Biopython code that builds the backbone (N, CA, C, O; Angstrom):
import numpy as np
from Bio.PDB.StructureBuilder import StructureBuilder

atoms = [
    (1, "MET", "N", (66.050, 84.725, 151.237)),
    (1, "MET", "CA", (65.913, 86.039, 151.621)),
    (1, "MET", "C", (64.456, 86.889, 150.855)),
    (1, "MET", "O", (63.461, 87.488, 151.264)),
    (2, "SER", "N", (65.079, 86.491, 149.476)),
    (2, "SER", "CA", (64.038, 87.441, 148.407)),
    (2, "SER", "C", (62.896, 86.806, 148.501)),
    (2, "SER", "O", (61.927, 87.511, 148.218)),
    (3, "ILE", "N", (62.599, 85.409, 148.884)),
    (3, "ILE", "CA", (61.236, 85.197, 148.698)),
    (3, "ILE", "C", (60.218, 85.471, 150.112)),
    (3, "ILE", "O", (59.014, 85.625, 150.315)),
    (4, "LEU", "N", (61.491, 85.429, 150.942)),
    (4, "LEU", "CA", (60.608, 86.154, 152.225)),
    (4, "LEU", "C", (59.917, 87.388, 151.779)),
    (4, "LEU", "O", (58.694, 87.529, 151.784)),
    (5, "SER", "N", (60.803, 88.292, 151.384)),
    (5, "SER", "CA", (60.947, 89.641, 151.283)),
    (5, "SER", "C", (59.318, 90.065, 150.240)),
    (5, "SER", "O", (58.496, 90.950, 150.476)),
    (6, "LYS", "N", (59.330, 89.152, 149.218)),
    (6, "LYS", "CA", (58.212, 89.190, 148.075)),
    (6, "LYS", "C", (57.172, 88.734, 148.755)),
    (6, "LYS", "O", (56.153, 89.399, 148.565)),
    (7, "THR", "N", (57.041, 87.658, 149.624)),
    (7, "THR", "CA", (55.676, 87.083, 150.789)),
    (7, "THR", "C", (55.428, 88.245, 151.375)),
    (7, "THR", "O", (54.362, 88.847, 151.243)),
    (8, "TRP", "N", (56.233, 88.573, 151.948)),
    (8, "TRP", "CA", (55.760, 89.660, 153.159)),
    (8, "TRP", "C", (55.167, 91.193, 152.420)),
    (8, "TRP", "O", (54.223, 91.863, 152.839)),
    (9, "LEU", "N", (56.013, 91.484, 151.245)),
    (9, "LEU", "CA", (55.308, 92.627, 150.581)),
    (9, "LEU", "C", (54.029, 92.181, 149.893)),
    (9, "LEU", "O", (53.170, 93.061, 149.950)),
    (10, "GLN", "N", (53.703, 91.247, 149.357)),
    (10, "GLN", "CA", (52.414, 90.791, 148.925)),
    (10, "GLN", "C", (51.264, 90.756, 150.213)),
    (10, "GLN", "O", (50.125, 91.118, 149.922)),
    (11, "ALA", "N", (51.494, 90.402, 151.382)),
    (11, "ALA", "CA", (50.902, 90.369, 152.169)),
    (11, "ALA", "C", (50.349, 91.430, 152.897)),
    (11, "ALA", "O", (49.230, 91.574, 153.390)),
    (12, "TRP", "N", (51.345, 92.150, 152.870)),
    (12, "TRP", "CA", (51.455, 93.704, 153.734)),
    (12, "TRP", "C", (50.377, 94.484, 152.327)),
    (12, "TRP", "O", (49.561, 95.343, 152.663)),
    (13, "SER", "N", (50.463, 94.195, 151.249)),
    (13, "SER", "CA", (50.140, 95.697, 150.564)),
    (13, "SER", "C", (48.548, 94.738, 150.383)),
    (13, "SER", "O", (47.727, 95.474, 149.836)),
    (14, "THR", "N", (48.241, 94.023, 150.544)),
    (14, "THR", "CA", (46.851, 93.401, 150.805)),
    (14, "THR", "C", (45.802, 93.339, 152.010)),
    (14, "THR", "O", (44.748, 92.720, 152.163)),
    (15, "LEU", "N", (46.459, 94.155, 152.730)),
    (15, "LEU", "CA", (45.730, 94.288, 154.150)),
    (15, "LEU", "C", (44.391, 94.930, 153.968)),
    (15, "LEU", "O", (44.320, 95.913, 153.230)),
    (16, "SER", "N", (43.343, 94.483, 154.553)),
    (16, "SER", "CA", (42.233, 94.847, 154.569)),
    (16, "SER", "C", (41.820, 96.093, 155.657)),
    (16, "SER", "O", (40.865, 96.854, 155.501)),
    (17, "ASN", "N", (42.381, 96.104, 156.325)),
    (17, "ASN", "CA", (42.261, 97.170, 157.259)),
    (17, "ASN", "C", (43.567, 98.527, 156.952)),
    (17, "ASN", "O", (44.781, 98.325, 156.932)),
    (18, "LEU", "N", (42.906, 99.810, 156.750)),
    (18, "LEU", "CA", (44.009, 100.475, 156.720)),
    (18, "LEU", "C", (43.804, 102.105, 157.563)),
    (18, "LEU", "O", (42.790, 102.799, 157.496)),
    (19, "LYS", "N", (44.891, 102.384, 158.223)),
    (19, "LYS", "CA", (44.804, 103.179, 159.034)),
    (19, "LYS", "C", (46.369, 104.140, 158.630)),
    (19, "LYS", "O", (47.523, 103.736, 158.491)),
    (20, "PHE", "N", (45.804, 105.474, 158.537)),
    (20, "PHE", "CA", (46.462, 106.521, 158.203)),
    (20, "PHE", "C", (46.448, 107.482, 158.749)),
    (20, "PHE", "O", (45.440, 108.188, 158.744)),
    (21, "ARG", "N", (47.759, 107.876, 159.510)),
    (21, "ARG", "CA", (47.768, 109.215, 160.322)),
    (21, "ARG", "C", (48.773, 110.179, 159.295)),
    (21, "ARG", "O", (49.945, 109.976, 158.975)),
    (22, "VAL", "N", (47.766, 111.409, 158.872)),
    (22, "VAL", "CA", (48.330, 112.475, 157.708)),
    (22, "VAL", "C", (48.965, 113.419, 158.714)),
    (22, "VAL", "O", (48.667, 113.639, 159.888)),
    (23, "GLU", "N", (49.992, 113.958, 157.881)),
    (23, "GLU", "CA", (50.516, 115.253, 158.218)),
    (23, "GLU", "C", (51.001, 115.768, 156.911)),
    (23, "GLU", "O", (51.884, 115.159, 156.306)),
    (24, "TYR", "N", (50.314, 117.181, 156.304)),
    (24, "TYR", "CA", (50.586, 117.489, 155.014)),
    (24, "TYR", "C", (51.860, 117.516, 154.737)),
    (24, "TYR", "O", (52.382, 116.831, 153.858)),
    (25, "PHE", "N", (52.621, 118.552, 155.695)),
    (25, "PHE", "CA", (54.100, 118.838, 155.228)),
    (25, "PHE", "C", (55.148, 117.864, 155.523)),
    (25, "PHE", "O", (56.322, 118.233, 155.522)),
    (26, "LYS", "N", (54.870, 116.806, 155.743)),
    (26, "LYS", "CA", (55.630, 115.385, 155.852)),
    (26, "LYS", "C", (55.506, 114.670, 154.623)),
    (26, "LYS", "O", (55.962, 113.532, 154.736)),
    (27, "CYS", "N", (54.963, 114.979, 153.264)),
    (27, "CYS", "CA", (54.533, 114.455, 152.223)),
    (27, "CYS", "C", (53.644, 112.928, 152.690)),
    (27, "CYS", "O", (53.640, 111.979, 151.907)),
    (28, "ASP", "N", (53.184, 112.881, 153.550)),
    (28, "ASP", "CA", (52.378, 111.663, 153.694)),
    (28, "ASP", "C", (51.201, 111.621, 152.787)),
    (28, "ASP", "O", (50.534, 110.589, 152.718)),
    (29, "LEU", "N", (50.941, 112.537, 152.180)),
    (29, "LEU", "CA", (49.820, 112.518, 151.001)),
    (29, "LEU", "C", (50.342, 111.564, 150.178)),
    (29, "LEU", "O", (49.669, 110.602, 149.808)),
    (30, "LYS", "N", (51.537, 111.746, 149.837)),
    (30, "LYS", "CA", (51.942, 110.910, 148.384)),
    (30, "LYS", "C", (52.014, 109.882, 148.741)),
    (30, "LYS", "O", (51.544, 109.113, 147.903)),
    (31, "ILE", "N", (52.444, 109.306, 149.761)),
    (31, "ILE", "CA", (52.464, 108.105, 150.092)),
    (31, "ILE", "C", (50.909, 107.537, 150.526)),
    (31, "ILE", "O", (50.781, 106.347, 150.241)),
    (32, "VAL", "N", (50.096, 107.952, 150.952)),
    (32, "VAL", "CA", (48.591, 107.630, 151.177)),
    (32, "VAL", "C", (48.331, 107.520, 149.685)),
    (32, "VAL", "O", (48.127, 106.351, 149.361)),
    (33, "ASP", "N", (48.278, 108.364, 148.703)),
    (33, "ASP", "CA", (47.985, 108.366, 147.360)),
    (33, "ASP", "C", (48.378, 106.970, 146.794)),
    (33, "ASP", "O", (47.586, 106.125, 146.377)),
    (34, "ASP", "N", (49.978, 106.853, 146.859)),
    (34, "ASP", "CA", (50.198, 105.600, 146.190)),
    (34, "ASP", "C", (49.733, 104.261, 147.033)),
    (34, "ASP", "O", (49.661, 103.291, 146.278)),
    (35, "ILE", "N", (49.525, 104.071, 147.888)),
    (35, "ILE", "CA", (48.966, 102.697, 148.566)),
    (35, "ILE", "C", (47.540, 102.731, 147.992)),
    (35, "ILE", "O", (47.111, 101.720, 147.435)),
    (36, "MET", "N", (46.681, 103.982, 148.109)),
    (36, "MET", "CA", (45.472, 103.743, 147.952)),
    (36, "MET", "C", (44.995, 103.698, 146.135)),
    (36, "MET", "O", (43.858, 103.400, 145.767)),
    (37, "ASN", "N", (46.060, 104.037, 145.251)),
    (37, "ASN", "CA", (45.974, 103.619, 143.937)),
    (37, "ASN", "C", (46.374, 102.423, 143.742)),
    (37, "ASN", "O", (46.007, 101.939, 142.672)),
    (38, "ARG", "N", (47.133, 101.639, 144.545)),
    (38, "ARG", "CA", (47.661, 100.115, 144.488)),
    (38, "ARG", "C", (46.308, 99.477, 144.829)),
    (38, "ARG", "O", (46.071, 98.466, 144.169)),
    (39, "TYR", "N", (45.338, 99.853, 145.740)),
    (39, "TYR", "CA", (44.205, 98.929, 146.364)),
    (39, "TYR", "C", (43.222, 99.112, 145.089)),
    (39, "TYR", "O", (42.645, 98.204, 144.490)),
    (40, "ARG", "N", (43.163, 100.637, 144.790)),
    (40, "ARG", "CA", (42.164, 100.778, 143.550)),
    (40, "ARG", "C", (42.707, 99.972, 142.027)),
    (40, "ARG", "O", (42.007, 99.231, 141.337)),
    (41, "ASP", "N", (43.808, 100.274, 141.826)),
    (41, "ASP", "CA", (44.425, 99.324, 140.784)),
    (41, "ASP", "C", (44.122, 97.663, 140.838)),
    (41, "ASP", "O", (43.515, 97.058, 139.954)),
    (42, "GLY", "N", (44.511, 97.237, 141.700)),
    (42, "GLY", "CA", (44.141, 95.722, 142.353)),
    (42, "GLY", "C", (43.113, 95.392, 142.762)),
    (42, "GLY", "O", (42.980, 94.235, 143.161)),
    (43, "LYS", "N", (42.042, 96.302, 142.800)),
    (43, "LYS", "CA", (40.858, 96.222, 143.257)),
    (43, "LYS", "C", (40.722, 94.974, 144.493)),
    (43, "LYS", "O", (40.192, 93.864, 144.457)),
    (44, "ILE", "N", (41.522, 95.774, 145.676)),
    (44, "ILE", "CA", (41.851, 95.017, 146.682)),
    (44, "ILE", "C", (40.521, 95.186, 148.042)),
    (44, "ILE", "O", (40.313, 96.247, 148.632)),
    (45, "PRO", "N", (40.128, 94.510, 148.180)),
    (45, "PRO", "CA", (38.953, 94.809, 149.100)),
    (45, "PRO", "C", (39.567, 95.312, 150.221)),
    (45, "PRO", "O", (40.610, 94.819, 150.649)),
    (46, "ILE", "N", (38.831, 96.571, 150.913)),
    (46, "ILE", "CA", (38.988, 97.217, 152.051)),
    (46, "ILE", "C", (37.869, 96.910, 153.417)),
    (46, "ILE", "O", (36.731, 97.366, 153.309)),
    (47, "GLU", "N", (38.115, 96.399, 154.242)),
    (47, "GLU", "CA", (36.767, 96.020, 155.229)),
    (47, "GLU", "C", (37.512, 97.581, 156.238)),
    (47, "GLU", "O", (36.558, 98.036, 156.870)),
    (48, "LYS", "N", (38.342, 98.131, 156.430)),
    (48, "LYS", "CA", (38.247, 99.434, 157.318)),
    (48, "LYS", "C", (39.102, 100.406, 156.804)),
    (48, "LYS", "O", (40.253, 100.112, 156.481)),
    (49, "PHE", "N", (38.583, 101.723, 156.678)),
    (49, "PHE", "CA", (39.607, 102.805, 156.375)),
    (49, "PHE", "C", (39.457, 103.771, 157.591)),
    (49, "PHE", "O", (38.391, 104.134, 158.088)),
    (50, "GLU", "N", (40.430, 104.043, 157.893)),
    (50, "GLU", "CA", (40.890, 105.323, 159.075)),
    (50, "GLU", "C", (41.703, 106.292, 158.634)),
    (50, "GLU", "O", (42.783, 105.970, 158.138)),
    (51, "LEU", "N", (41.384, 107.441, 158.721)),
    (51, "LEU", "CA", (42.021, 108.546, 158.263)),
    (51, "LEU", "C", (42.381, 109.878, 159.590)),
    (51, "LEU", "O", (41.613, 110.821, 159.779)),
    (52, "LEU", "N", (43.540, 109.690, 160.293)),
    (52, "LEU", "CA", (43.529, 110.736, 161.443)),
    (52, "LEU", "C", (44.622, 111.603, 160.784)),
    (52, "LEU", "O", (45.375, 111.433, 159.825)),
    (53, "GLU", "N", (44.351, 112.908, 161.950)),
    (53, "GLU", "CA", (45.136, 114.114, 161.318)),
    (53, "GLU", "C", (46.469, 113.901, 162.607)),
    (53, "GLU", "O", (46.184, 113.382, 163.686)),
    (54, "ASN", "N", (47.799, 114.346, 162.315)),
    (54, "ASN", "CA", (48.714, 114.221, 163.206)),
    (54, "ASN", "C", (48.348, 114.999, 164.235)),
    (54, "ASN", "O", (48.050, 116.177, 164.042)),
    (55, "ASP", "N", (48.320, 114.366, 165.613)),
    (55, "ASP", "CA", (48.653, 115.009, 166.750)),
    (55, "ASP", "C", (49.020, 116.434, 167.194)),
    (55, "ASP", "O", (48.546, 117.063, 168.140)),
    (56, "HIS", "N", (49.867, 116.772, 166.406)),
    (56, "HIS", "CA", (50.460, 117.836, 166.578)),
    (56, "HIS", "C", (49.974, 119.054, 166.365)),
    (56, "HIS", "O", (50.172, 119.992, 167.138)),
    (57, "HIS", "N", (49.280, 119.132, 165.266)),
    (57, "HIS", "CA", (48.356, 120.257, 164.763)),
    (57, "HIS", "C", (47.084, 119.849, 164.128)),
    (57, "HIS", "O", (46.794, 118.664, 163.968)),
    (58, "SER", "N", (46.384, 120.757, 163.795)),
    (58, "SER", "CA", (44.648, 120.382, 163.212)),
    (58, "SER", "C", (45.293, 120.280, 161.664)),
    (58, "SER", "O", (45.987, 121.186, 161.203)),
    (59, "PHE", "N", (45.037, 119.309, 161.081)),
    (59, "PHE", "CA", (45.030, 119.058, 159.538)),
    (59, "PHE", "C", (45.056, 120.392, 158.857)),
    (59, "PHE", "O", (45.887, 120.725, 158.013)),
    (60, "PHE", "N", (43.667, 121.421, 159.483)),
    (60, "PHE", "CA", (43.817, 122.397, 158.395)),
    (60, "PHE", "C", (43.770, 123.499, 158.819)),
    (60, "PHE", "O", (42.881, 124.305, 158.546)),
    (61, "ASP", "N", (44.873, 123.733, 159.668)),
    (61, "ASP", "CA", (45.506, 124.809, 160.402)),
    (61, "ASP", "C", (45.830, 125.658, 159.193)),
    (61, "ASP", "O", (45.467, 126.833, 159.235)),
    (62, "ASN", "N", (46.344, 125.300, 158.328)),
    (62, "ASN", "CA", (47.224, 126.269, 157.357)),
    (62, "ASN", "C", (46.236, 126.379, 155.865)),
    (62, "ASN", "O", (45.485, 125.445, 155.585)),
    (63, "PHE", "N", (46.299, 127.189, 155.277)),
    (63, "PHE", "CA", (45.673, 127.286, 154.103)),
    (63, "PHE", "C", (46.215, 126.025, 153.154)),
    (63, "PHE", "O", (45.345, 125.212, 152.843)),
    (64, "HIS", "N", (47.461, 125.801, 152.703)),
    (64, "HIS", "CA", (47.910, 124.888, 152.122)),
    (64, "HIS", "C", (47.281, 123.365, 152.306)),
    (64, "HIS", "O", (47.482, 122.495, 151.459)),
    (65, "GLU", "N", (46.532, 123.146, 153.451)),
    (65, "GLU", "CA", (46.393, 121.744, 153.780)),
    (65, "GLU", "C", (44.833, 121.885, 152.839)),
    (65, "GLU", "O", (44.280, 120.846, 152.480)),
    (66, "VAL", "N", (44.378, 122.901, 152.586)),
    (66, "VAL", "CA", (43.020, 122.982, 151.645)),
    (66, "VAL", "C", (43.616, 122.049, 150.162)),
    (66, "VAL", "O", (42.849, 121.463, 149.398)),
    (67, "LEU", "N", (44.636, 122.078, 150.055)),
    (67, "LEU", "CA", (45.066, 121.403, 148.360)),
    (67, "LEU", "C", (45.166, 119.746, 148.719)),
    (67, "LEU", "O", (45.613, 118.908, 147.937)),
    (68, "ALA", "N", (44.669, 119.477, 150.030)),
    (68, "ALA", "CA", (44.774, 117.884, 150.371)),
    (68, "ALA", "C", (43.297, 117.386, 150.340)),
    (68, "ALA", "O", (43.062, 116.200, 150.570)),
    (69, "PHE", "N", (42.267, 118.298, 150.053)),
    (69, "PHE", "CA", (40.773, 118.084, 149.936)),
    (69, "PHE", "C", (40.482, 117.149, 148.483)),
    (69, "PHE", "O", (39.541, 116.355, 148.485)),
    (70, "PRO", "N", (41.036, 117.248, 147.705)),
    (70, "PRO", "CA", (40.967, 116.416, 146.318)),
    (70, "PRO", "C", (41.592, 115.049, 146.974)),
    (70, "PRO", "O", (40.871, 114.078, 147.207)),
    (71, "SER", "N", (42.619, 115.057, 147.177)),
    (71, "SER", "CA", (43.591, 113.616, 147.576)),
    (71, "SER", "C", (42.381, 112.990, 148.595)),
    (71, "SER", "O", (42.101, 111.811, 148.378)),
    (72, "ILE", "N", (41.770, 113.552, 149.496)),
    (72, "ILE", "CA", (40.975, 112.924, 150.525)),
    (72, "ILE", "C", (39.498, 112.912, 150.051)),
    (72, "ILE", "O", (38.747, 112.406, 150.885)),
    (73, "ASP", "N", (38.963, 113.300, 149.038)),
    (73, "ASP", "CA", (37.757, 112.656, 148.345)),
    (73, "ASP", "C", (38.233, 111.759, 147.312)),
    (73, "ASP", "O", (37.287, 111.107, 146.871)),
    (74, "GLU", "N", (39.385, 111.460, 146.731)),
    (74, "GLU", "CA", (39.944, 110.582, 145.943)),
    (74, "GLU", "C", (40.007, 108.865, 146.609)),
    (74, "GLU", "O", (39.614, 107.776, 146.191)),
    (75, "TRP", "N", (40.687, 109.318, 147.788)),
    (75, "TRP", "CA", (40.953, 108.130, 148.761)),
    (75, "TRP", "C", (39.409, 107.708, 149.445)),
    (75, "TRP", "O", (39.293, 106.507, 149.691)),
    (76, "LEU", "N", (38.332, 108.503, 149.740)),
    (76, "LEU", "CA", (37.191, 107.777, 150.063)),
    (76, "LEU", "C", (36.516, 107.185, 148.872)),
    (76, "LEU", "O", (35.929, 106.106, 148.952)),
    (77, "ASP", "N", (36.590, 107.872, 147.776)),
    (77, "ASP", "CA", (36.041, 107.094, 146.554)),
    (77, "ASP", "C", (36.591, 105.816, 146.401)),
    (77, "ASP", "O", (35.802, 104.910, 146.135)),
    (78, "ILE", "N", (38.053, 105.495, 146.539)),
    (78, "ILE", "CA", (38.591, 104.269, 146.318)),
    (78, "ILE", "C", (37.900, 103.414, 147.543)),
    (78, "ILE", "O", (37.119, 102.528, 147.197)),
    (79, "ALA", "N", (38.071, 103.564, 148.589)),
    (79, "ALA", "CA", (37.360, 103.066, 149.793)),
    (79, "ALA", "C", (36.154, 102.759, 149.603)),
    (79, "ALA", "O", (35.874, 101.571, 149.765)),
    (80, "LEU", "N", (35.353, 103.449, 149.314)),
    (80, "LEU", "CA", (33.667, 102.994, 149.120)),
    (80, "LEU", "C", (33.935, 102.410, 147.730)),
    (80, "LEU", "O", (33.138, 101.472, 147.727)),
    (81, "THR", "N", (34.501, 102.381, 146.659)),
    (81, "THR", "CA", (34.396, 101.513, 145.319)),
    (81, "THR", "C", (35.109, 100.201, 145.808)),
    (81, "THR", "O", (34.740, 99.229, 145.148)),
    (82, "ASN", "N", (36.095, 99.886, 146.853)),
    (82, "ASN", "CA", (36.459, 98.882, 147.329)),
    (82, "ASN", "C", (35.880, 98.136, 148.480)),
    (82, "ASN", "O", (36.481, 97.241, 149.073)),
    (83, "GLY", "N", (34.721, 98.537, 148.753)),
    (83, "GLY", "CA", (33.644, 98.017, 149.564)),
    (83, "GLY", "C", (33.730, 98.239, 151.172)),
    (83, "GLY", "O", (33.212, 97.542, 152.045)),
    (84, "VAL", "N", (34.461, 99.304, 151.307)),
    (84, "VAL", "CA", (34.705, 99.536, 152.646)),
    (84, "VAL", "C", (33.495, 99.318, 153.849)),
    (84, "VAL", "O", (32.418, 99.908, 153.767)),
    (85, "LYS", "N", (33.708, 98.719, 154.574)),
    (85, "LYS", "CA", (32.470, 98.606, 155.630)),
    (85, "LYS", "C", (32.588, 99.356, 157.090)),
    (85, "LYS", "O", (31.659, 99.243, 157.889)),
    (86, "ASP", "N", (33.660, 100.060, 157.386)),
    (86, "ASP", "CA", (33.845, 100.794, 158.488)),
    (86, "ASP", "C", (34.987, 101.770, 158.314)),
    (86, "ASP", "O", (36.174, 101.448, 158.369)),
    (87, "LEU", "N", (34.469, 103.150, 158.072)),
    (87, "LEU", "CA", (35.096, 104.380, 157.775)),
    (87, "LEU", "C", (35.011, 105.226, 158.741)),
    (87, "LEU", "O", (33.899, 105.557, 159.155)),
    (88, "ASP", "N", (36.397, 105.840, 159.392)),
    (88, "ASP", "CA", (36.540, 106.748, 160.431)),
    (88, "ASP", "C", (37.417, 107.739, 159.916)),
    (88, "ASP", "O", (38.480, 107.518, 159.337)),
    (89, "LEU", "N", (36.869, 108.926, 160.180)),
    (89, "LEU", "CA", (37.492, 109.956, 159.880)),
    (89, "LEU", "C", (37.733, 110.928, 160.925)),
    (89, "LEU", "O", (36.759, 111.378, 161.529)),
    (90, "TYR", "N", (39.125, 111.384, 161.271)),
    (90, "TYR", "CA", (39.222, 112.329, 162.622)),
    (90, "TYR", "C", (39.836, 113.318, 162.383)),
    (90, "TYR", "O", (40.968, 113.395, 162.861)),
    (91, "LEU", "N", (39.378, 114.303, 161.656)),
    (91, "LEU", "CA", (40.156, 115.266, 160.869)),
    (91, "LEU", "C", (39.503, 116.722, 161.700)),
    (91, "LEU", "O", (38.285, 116.792, 161.860)),
    (92, "THR", "N", (40.263, 117.657, 162.114)),
    (92, "THR", "CA", (39.456, 118.802, 162.733)),
    (92, "THR", "C", (39.819, 119.738, 162.166)),
    (92, "THR", "O", (39.351, 120.844, 162.436)),
]
sb = StructureBuilder()
sb.init_structure("model")
sb.init_model(0)
sb.init_chain("A")
sb.init_seg("    ")
for serial, (resi, resn, name, xyz) in enumerate(atoms, 1):
    if name == "N":
        sb.init_residue(resn, " ", resi, " ")
    sb.init_atom(name, np.array(xyz, "f"), 0.0, 1.0, " ", f" {name:<3s}", serial, name[0])
structure = sb.get_structure()
């Protein structure tokens, strides 16, 4: 079982299409940070990067979401550095 889980982790952590549905208050930013940093550090190619807000409310409804701007900038920088070819942002 441990061989299967290591193989699955390796396969999962190198997917070239990334799609994130982010909601600030659920600490999703930290999860996306961790994943994107793994891609940056491993120089893992990114074909498609998609960032969506949660359907329940606008990503920028509250002032606190403004704190997410630096994270979004960094994620985009990592995606571009890793050769993203298809970039989709759905933030209102």
